[in-house]
C-alpha positions in Angstrom: -38.8 162.0 126.1 -38.1 160.6 122.7 -41.2 159.7 120.7 -41.5 156.0 120.0 -42.4 154.5 116.6 -43.3 151.1 115.2 -44.3 150.5 111.6 -47.6 148.5 111.9 -48.7 148.8 108.3 -49.5 145.3 107.3 -50.8 142.0 108.8 -49.3 141.3 112.3 -50.5 137.8 113.2 -51.5 137.0 116.8 -49.8 133.6 116.6 -51.4 130.4 117.7 -49.1 128.1 119.7 -48.5 124.4 119.0 -48.5 121.8 121.7 -47.4 118.2 121.7 -48.4 115.3 123.9 -46.1 114.9 126.9 -47.3 113.1 130.0 -44.9 115.1 132.2 -46.1 118.5 131.0 -49.1 120.5 132.3 -52.3 118.8 131.2 -50.2 116.4 129.2 -49.3 119.0 126.6 -45.8 120.6 126.1 -45.1 123.5 123.9 -43.9 122.4 120.5 -41.3 125.1 119.9 -40.2 123.5 116.6 -43.7 123.5 115.1 -44.2 127.1 116.4 -41.0 128.2 114.7 -42.1 126.6 111.5 -45.4 128.4 111.8 -43.8 131.8 112.3 -41.6 131.2 109.3 -44.7 130.1 107.3 -46.4 133.4 108.2 -43.4 135.6 107.3 -42.8 133.7 104.1 -46.4 134.5 103.0 -45.9 138.3 103.4 -47.0 139.1 106.9 -45.7 142.2 108.6 -44.9 140.3 111.8 -46.1 138.2 114.6 -47.7 138.8 118.0 -46.9 135.9 120.3 -48.2 135.5 123.9 -51.6 137.0 123.2 -54.9 135.3 124.1 -54.6 133.3 120.9 -51.2 132.2 122.0 -52.7 130.9 125.3 -50.2 132.9 127.3 -52.2 132.5 130.5 -51.8 128.7 130.3 -48.0 128.9 130.0 -45.3 128.6 132.7 -43.0 131.6 133.1 -40.2 129.6 131.4 -42.5 128.7 128.4 -43.8 132.2 128.1 -40.3 133.7 127.7 -39.1 131.0 125.4 -42.0 131.6 123.0 -40.8 135.2 122.5 -37.2 134.0 121.9 -38.3 131.4 119.3 -40.5 134.0 117.6 -37.6 136.5 117.3 -35.3 133.8 116.0 -37.9 132.6 113.4 -38.8 136.1 112.2 -35.0 136.6 111.7 -35.3 140.3 110.9 -37.9 139.9 108.2 -40.6 141.8 110.2 -41.6 142.8 113.7 -42.4 140.9 116.9 -45.0 142.5 119.1 -44.9 140.5 122.3 -47.9 140.1 124.6 -46.9 141.6 128.0 -50.3 141.2 129.8 -50.4 141.0 133.6 -52.7 141.4 136.5 -50.6 144.3 137.8 -48.2 146.7 136.2 -45.2 145.1 138.0 -46.0 141.9 136.2 -46.6 143.5 132.9 -43.5 145.5 133.2 -41.5 142.3 133.9 -42.7 140.7 130.7 -42.0 143.9 128.7 -38.4 143.9 130.1 -37.9 140.3 129.1 -39.4 141.0 125.7 -36.9 143.9 125.2 -34.0 141.7 126.3 -35.0 139.0 123.9 -35.3 141.2 120.9 -39.0 142.1 120.5 -39.8 145.3 118.7 -42.8 146.3 120.8 -45.4 145.0 123.2 -49.1 144.4 123.1 -50.6 145.5 126.4 -54.1 144.9 127.9 -55.2 146.9 130.9 -54.8 145.0 134.2 -56.3 141.6 133.6 -58.8 140.0 136.0 -59.1 143.2 138.1 -61.6 145.8 136.7 -59.3 148.9 137.0 -60.5 152.5 137.0 -59.2 155.2 134.6 -56.4 156.4 136.9 -55.2 152.8 137.5 -55.3 152.0 133.8 -53.2 155.1 132.9 -50.7 154.3 135.7 -50.5 150.7 134.4 -49.5 151.9 130.9 -47.1 154.5 132.3 -45.3 151.9 134.4 -44.8 149.5 131.4 -43.7 152.5 129.3 -40.7 152.9 131.5 -39.2 149.8 129.7 -38.8 151.9 126.6 -40.5 149.7 124.0 -43.3 150.9 121.8 -46.7 149.8 123.2 -49.8 148.8 121.3 -52.7 149.2 123.8 -55.3 146.5 123.5 -59.0 147.3 124.0 -60.8 144.0 124.6 -63.7 144.9 126.9 -65.2 141.4 126.6 -62.3 139.6 128.3 -61.0 142.4 130.6 -64.4 144.0 131.5 -62.5 147.3 130.9 -63.4 149.4 127.9 -60.7 151.7 126.6 -63.2 154.3 125.3 -61.9 157.0 122.9 -61.5 159.6 125.6 -59.3 157.2 127.6 -57.4 156.2 124.5 -56.6 159.9 124.0 -55.1 160.1 127.5 -53.0 156.9 126.9 -51.8 158.4 123.6 -50.1 161.2 125.6 -47.6 158.5 126.8 -44.9 158.6 124.1 -44.4 154.9 124.1 -48.1 154.2 123.4 -48.1 154.3 119.6 -51.2 152.3 118.7 -54.5 150.9 119.9 -55.7 147.4 118.9 -59.5 148.0 118.7 -61.5 144.9 119.4 -64.8 146.4 120.7 -66.5 145.7 117.4 -67.8 149.4 117.3 -66.4 150.6 113.9 -67.5 154.2 114.7 -64.7 154.4 117.2 -62.1 154.9 114.6 -63.5 158.4 113.8 -63.9 159.3 117.5 -60.3 158.3 118.3 -58.9 160.2 115.3 -60.8 163.3 116.3 -59.2 163.2 119.8 -55.6 162.1 119.3 -52.9 161.0 116.8 -52.4 157.3 117.4 -52.3 154.3 115.0 -55.6 152.5 115.0 -55.2 148.8 114.4 -58.1 146.4 113.4 -58.3 143.8 116.2 -61.3 141.8 115.2 -61.2 140.0 111.9 -64.9 140.2 111.1 -64.9 144.0 111.1 -61.6 144.4 109.3 -63.2 145.9 106.1 -65.3 148.4 108.0 -62.4 149.5 110.3 -60.0 150.0 107.4 -62.5 151.9 105.3 -62.9 154.2 108.3 -59.2 154.7 108.7 -57.5 151.9 110.6 -53.9 151.5 109.4 -53.0 147.9 110.4 -54.4 144.5 111.2 -53.5 142.5 114.4 -55.1 139.4 113.2 -56.2 135.9 114.2 -57.4 134.1 111.1 -54.4 134.8 109.0 -52.8 131.9 111.0 -54.8 129.8 108.6 -55.0 132.1 105.6 -51.9 134.3 105.6 -51.5 134.8 101.8 -55.1 135.7 101.3 -55.0 138.0 104.4 -52.0 139.9 103.1 -53.8 140.3 99.7 -56.9 141.5 101.4 -55.0 144.0 103.6 -53.1 145.4 100.6 -56.3 145.9 98.6 -57.8 147.8 101.5 -54.7 149.9 102.1 -54.7 150.8 98.4 -58.3 151.8 98.5 -59.4 149.1 96.1 -62.7 148.7 98.0 -64.7 146.7 95.5 -61.9 144.1 95.0 -61.3 143.9 98.7 -65.0 143.5 99.5 -65.3 140.5 97.1 -62.4 138.8 98.8 -63.6 139.8 102.3 -67.1 138.3 101.6 -65.4 134.9 100.8 -63.7 134.9 104.2 -65.9 136.8 106.6 -68.0 133.8 107.7 -65.0 132.0 109.0 -63.5 135.3 110.3 -66.5 135.6 112.7 -65.0 132.8 114.8 -62.2 135.2 115.8 -64.8 137.1 117.9 -66.3 134.1 119.6 -65.4 132.5 122.9 -64.0 129.4 121.1 -61.8 131.5 118.8 -58.5 129.7 119.8 -59.8 126.2 119.1 -61.6 127.4 116.0 -58.6 129.0 114.5 -56.5 125.9 115.3 -59.0 123.7 113.6 -59.0 125.9 110.6 -55.2 125.7 110.4 -55.4 121.9 110.4 -58.1 121.9 107.7 -56.1 124.3 105.5 -53.2 121.9 106.0 -50.3 124.4 105.7 -49.6 124.7 109.4 -50.3 122.8 112.5 -53.1 123.8 114.8 -53.6 121.0 117.2 -55.0 121.0 120.8 -55.2 123.7 123.4 -54.4 123.6 127.1 -57.0 124.0 129.8 -59.1 125.9 130.5 -59.8 125.5 126.7 -61.1 122.1 125.8 -62.1 120.6 122.4 -64.8 122.2 120.4 -68.3 120.7 120.7 -69.3 118.5 117.8 -71.7 121.2 116.7 -69.0 124.0 116.7 -66.4 121.8 115.1 -68.8 121.0 112.3 -69.6 124.6 111.7 -65.9 125.7 111.8 -65.2 122.9 109.3 -68.1 124.0 107.0 -67.1 127.7 107.2 -63.4 126.9 106.5 -64.1 124.6 103.6 -66.6 127.1 102.1 -63.9 129.7 102.2 -61.3 127.4 100.7 -63.7 126.5 97.9 -64.4 130.1 97.1 -60.8 131.0 97.1 -59.9 128.1 94.8 -62.6 129.2 92.4 -61.2 132.7 91.9 
């Protein structure tokens, strides 16, 4: 079987998805494809490596089948060959995940981001079979370890078994345990991608090679600068910039991360964040005030550089 590859060096943004008011749409909110396309173009114009639509931040689980497919098509059109599109292909079962991977391939995506089976707490054999089934589509796969949402932890020993599947070329590591980079590297040859914004510095110092990111939706130019400093080993310069952003980055690891990132986008004013579909509701007044304070503090620090 031919070894799969996908150049993940850079900032691949897990894209937020814009909605607009429409009484006939679910929860009165329709996908705003025009604003989404503008946002993808904004990210690519600011130096991002690519986009990752239909992830948790893209609220894929709240979309209809038709909306979910169209999001990928719009992303591919908006990227327009300037980078890569890594489509979320998450599903409860492998048959569902394979279906989304097949559509992503048809619509021009470069690879897929793939959680273990969602909702169901699968065992190791079931997880491996899940990835093997989606691998039959032939696209490169970035496995996604998010034990908080899936209740399944892709521990280093299991990552090593997944890495034996030629199509599984990377692991998005979101456990928050920065020690895992070394453990994974000791066991297998796979690209380790920083998946939580508030441990980016620590993960890249330890050997992560890419960043599948949330907060660059609001701060793409600064995120690309930060990634480049880290990739070049300019640790002191990178740490100074990271310290200006890490407080707001912490929202990427909280339950309200979608709403927080969208609010930060609106505060930054370069791209539209807007509301989210249920089950996500508005931020509490307390959380909204803290997101605003953290975002404005980051903007002030960046402006003073």
